[in-house]
C-alpha positions as semicolon CSV with decimal commas, in nm:
position;residue;x (nm);y (nm);z (nm)
1;X;-3,557;1,057;4,176
2;X;-3,881;1,232;4,271
3;X;-3,984;1,521;4,050
4;X;-4,126;1,860;4,144
5;X;-4,328;2,127;3,966
6;X;-4,580;1,885;3,812
7;X;-4,879;2,050;3,642
8;X;-5,146;1,792;3,566
9;X;-5,342;1,966;3,291
10;X;-5,628;1,715;3,283
11;X;-5,769;1,524;3,580
12;X;-6,106;1,401;3,709
13;X;-6,077;1,397;4,088
14;X;-6,454;1,442;4,103
15;X;-6,483;1,084;3,967
16;X;-6,637;0,819;4,198
17;X;-6,310;0,623;4,178
18;X;-6,174;0,870;4,435
19;X;-6,472;0,863;4,673
20;X;-6,293;0,641;4,924
21;X;-5,984;0,856;4,979
22;X;-6,026;1,181;4,783
23;X;-5,946;1,419;5,068
24;X;-5,641;1,224;5,182
25;X;-5,505;1,192;4,829
26;X;-5,560;1,555;4,732
27;X;-5,408;1,678;5,057
28;X;-5,097;1,471;4,986
29;X;-5,026;1,581;4,628
30;X;-4,841;1,909;4,696
31;X;-4,595;1,720;4,915
32;X;-4,536;1,471;4,634
33;X;-4,424;1,715;4,367
34;X;-4,761;1,822;4,223
35;X;-4,777;2,199;4,185
36;X;-5,107;2,248;3,997
37;X;-5,401;2,046;3,863
38;X;-5,692;2,129;3,630
39;X;-5,996;1,919;3,719
40;X;-6,225;1,885;3,416
41;X;-6,600;1,849;3,420
42;X;-6,792;1,621;3,184
43;X;-7,143;1,755;3,244
44;X;-7,306;2,023;3,455
45;X;-7,302;1,812;3,773
46;X;-6,937;1,707;3,750
47;X;-6,840;2,061;3,650
48;X;-6,997;2,185;3,973
49;X;-6,800;1,921;4,165
50;X;-6,477;2,029;3,997
51;X;-6,549;2,389;4,092
52;X;-6,614;2,288;4,455
53;X;-6,282;2,103;4,468
54;X;-6,101;2,407;4,329
55;X;-6,242;2,614;4,614
56;X;-6,117;2,361;4,868
57;X;-5,761;2,310;4,737
58;X;-5,551;2,615;4,647
59;X;-5,342;2,431;4,386
60;X;-5,644;2,292;4,202
61;X;-5,829;2,472;3,920
62;X;-6,151;2,381;3,740
63;X;-6,277;2,345;3,385
64;X;-6,646;2,317;3,302
65;X;-6,797;2,159;2,994
66;X;-7,023;1,900;2,834
67;X;-6,834;1,588;2,723
68;X;-6,950;1,442;2,390
69;X;-7,084;1,131;2,564
70;X;-7,311;1,363;2,764
71;X;-7,434;1,564;2,465
72;X;-7,792;1,442;2,497
73;X;-8,101;1,518;2,710
74;X;-7,953;1,855;2,801
75;X;-8,176;2,111;2,970
76;X;-8,294;2,393;2,746
77;X;-8,083;2,643;2,938
78;X;-7,764;2,436;2,949
79;X;-7,555;2,704;2,781
80;X;-7,650;2,972;3,032
81;X;-7,592;2,732;3,321
82;X;-7,249;2,646;3,184
83;X;-7,167;3,012;3,132
84;X;-7,260;3,077;3,495
85;X;-7,017;2,811;3,613
86;X;-6,741;2,944;3,389
87;X;-6,781;3,292;3,537
88;X;-6,671;3,165;3,880
89;X;-6,323;3,216;4,028
90;X;-6,069;2,946;3,944
91;X;-6,253;2,839;3,626
92;X;-5,974;2,835;3,368
93;X;-6,113;2,653;3,062
94;X;-6,415;2,512;2,882
95;X;-6,373;2,138;2,899
96;X;-6,372;1,876;2,845
97;X;-6,558;1,912;2,519
98;X;-6,531;1,752;2,178
99;X;-6,634;1,450;1,974
100;X;-6,635;1,077;2,050
101;X;-6,740;0,833;1,778
102;X;-6,606;0,520;1,948
103;X;-6,923;0,369;2,092
104;X;-7,238;0,312;1,884
105;X;-7,451;0,413;2,182
106;X;-7,292;0,757;2,208
107;X;-7,516;1,054;2,121
108;X;-7,576;1,109;1,748
109;X;-7,281;1,268;1,573
110;X;-7,482;1,570;1,466
111;X;-7,582;1,637;1,829
112;X;-7,219;1,602;1,942
113;X;-7,101;1,845;1,677
114;X;-7,369;2,097;1,770
115;X;-7,285;2,090;2,142
116;X;-6,911;2,103;2,070
117;X;-6,942;2,401;1,838
118;X;-7,164;2,593;2,079
119;X;-6,906;2,544;2,354
120;X;-6,621;2,658;2,131
121;X;-6,818;2,974;2,060
122;X;-6,893;3,019;2,432
123;X;-6,522;2,988;2,511
124;X;-6,449;3,258;2,255
125;X;-6,704;3,493;2,407
126;X;-6,563;3,435;2,756
127;X;-6,199;3,456;2,650
128;X;-6,124;3,105;2,778
129;X;-5,927;2,819;2,623
130;X;-6,087;2,488;2,535
131;X;-5,987;2,136;2,641
132;X;-6,071;1,911;2,347
133;X;-6,162;1,543;2,359
134;X;-6,120;1,368;2,021
135;X;-6,178;0,994;1,999
136;X;-6,206;0,840;1,653
137;X;-6,345;1,171;1,526
138;X;-6,032;1,335;1,389
139;X;-6,181;1,468;1,066
140;X;-6,485;1,636;1,219
141;X;-6,278;1,765;1,511
142;X;-6,037;1,936;1,275
143;X;-6,322;2,086;1,070
144;X;-6,445;2,273;1,377
145;X;-6,098;2,366;1,502
146;X;-6,008;2,508;1,161
147;X;-6,338;2,696;1,143
148;X;-6,315;2,865;1,484
149;X;-5,942;2,850;1,571
150;X;-5,992;2,842;1,949
151;X;-5,713;2,870;2,201
152;X;-5,666;2,545;2,384
153;X;-5,533;2,191;2,396
154;X;-5,621;1,864;2,227
155;X;-5,594;1,640;2,528
156;X;-5,483;1,276;2,531
157;X;-5,381;1,329;2,171
158;X;-5,458;1,022;1,959
159;X;-5,431;1,156;1,605
160;X;-5,156;1,114;1,350
161;X;-4,832;1,307;1,330
162;X;-4,977;1,505;1,039
163;X;-5,283;1,597;1,245
164;X;-5,054;1,703;1,529
165;X;-4,870;1,936;1,293
166;X;-5,198;2,096;1,188
167;X;-5,313;2,136;1,550
168;X;-4,983;2,310;1,619
169;X;-5,024;2,534;1,313
170;X;-5,359;2,643;1,456
171;X;-5,170;2,763;1,765
172;X;-5,302;2,494;1,998
173;X;-5,125;2,275;2,251
174;X;-5,100;1,896;2,261
175;X;-5,159;1,700;2,581
176;X;-4,974;1,372;2,635
177;X;-5,021;1,121;2,914
178;X;-5,006;0,752;2,991
179;X;-5,066;0,633;2,633
180;X;-4,714;0,735;2,533
181;X;-4,578;0,467;2,771
182;X;-4,786;0,180;2,633
183;X;-4,603;-0,109;2,468
184;X;-4,739;-0,057;2,116
185;X;-4,752;0,323;2,126
186;X;-4,601;0,391;1,783
187;X;-4,803;0,699;1,678
188;X;-4,795;0,866;2,023
189;X;-4,417;0,831;2,018
190;X;-4,401;0,995;1,675
191;X;-4,613;1,282;1,805
192;X;-4,404;1,313;2,121
193;X;-4,093;1,361;1,907
194;X;-4,235;1,648;1,704
195;X;-4,422;1,862;1,959
196;X;-4,221;2,180;2,027
197;X;-4,111;2,236;2,385
198;X;-4,343;2,535;2,420
199;X;-4,658;2,346;2,309
200;X;-4,647;2,030;2,520
201;X;-4,875;1,973;2,820
202;X;-4,858;1,678;3,058
203;X;-5,174;1,512;3,188
204;X;-5,313;1,204;3,354
205;X;-5,685;1,192;3,265
206;X;-5,700;1,026;3,607
207;X;-5,844;0,798;3,727
208;X;-5,803;0,662;3,374
209;X;-5,503;0,599;3,146
210;X;-5,246;0,504;3,410
211;X;-4,897;0,474;3,259
212;X;-4,677;0,166;3,250
213;X;-4,597;0,005;3,496
214;X;-4,931;0,099;3,660
215;X;-5,153;0,033;3,359
216;X;-5,495;-0,095;3,463
217;X;-5,471;0,066;3,806
218;X;-5,613;0,396;3,925
219;X;-5,415;0,690;3,794
220;X;-5,325;1,006;3,986
221;X;-5,115;1,315;3,924
222;X;-4,795;1,176;4,077
223;X;-4,775;0,921;3,794
224;X;-4,693;1,198;3,549
225;X;-4,339;1,111;3,661
226;X;-4,364;0,791;3,452
227;X;-4,483;0,986;3,149
228;X;-4,197;1,234;3,189
229;X;-3,945;0,950;3,214
230;X;-4,070;0,802;2,885
231;X;-4,076;1,140;2,714
232;X;-3,719;1,199;2,829
233;X;-3,615;0,879;2,650
234;X;-3,804;0,979;2,335
235;X;-3,696;1,343;2,321
236;X;-3,344;1,326;2,463
237;X;-3,423;1,577;2,738
238;X;-3,426;1,542;3,114
239;X;-3,758;1,445;3,272
240;X;-3,748;1,738;3,513
241;X;-3,681;1,977;3,225
242;X;-3,987;1,841;3,042
243;X;-4,200;1,880;3,357
244;X;-4,076;2,234;3,414
245;X;-4,145;2,342;3,057
246;X;-4,491;2,178;3,056
247;X;-4,569;2,363;3,379
248;X;-4,485;2,695;3,217
249;X;-4,689;2,605;2,909
250;X;-4,995;2,515;3,114
251;X;-4,964;2,828;3,325
252;X;-4,957;3,035;3,008
253;X;-5,253;2,859;2,846
254;X;-5,476;2,862;3,153
255;X;-5,369;3,202;3,279
256;X;-5,262;3,091;3,627
257;X;-4,967;3,204;3,838
């Protein structure tokens, strides 16, 4: 059955993958069960695009931030520019920000940590939550989260069950998406079992991370239905109940009606 009340807590509709049909797709989502979306920037330019989309579509909100892969060659005034974006209406979070040690060509780890920490501090000054990207950088990510204890979510959670418990003890939320549906998703399933109902967010990371049976294709917010179906199997709850609770959680975290 089709689901309603979907809150996609992490999307990238500013991505070029949507250039061919962005307006048509975004106009269709409310009629397909999608209630709210947070579109996340990865640098200053994409953050501006996310903000422009939020002005165009009432159900869409924006986050602005510098992704760890973009934590290089930043203008000297990048923090003030980012703060200016975050002061705009419908900006609900600093994100996505964090650490990514996967590719050797990524910016140096020290530079990533510096940019991440500065954005955590900026979020604190502005009273905004953070949307955290953590890829193969669990230890350093947790060092900074323990140090500053920001409000926010670790999106597309890829850490261990023990790390998930610590994130929860810090008062943060955990975002789950397509990875929980993948064939060999042992650790994501363990995490999905332990996240309390009031700390779980649903997300796509679209156009990436499409769930089974759409893996390898372009993702969009309607495919959260597949994630909810899998979580229902794992958690012994109804998919619509999971969607409804995640909607309330995201509304609370991001401060939206």
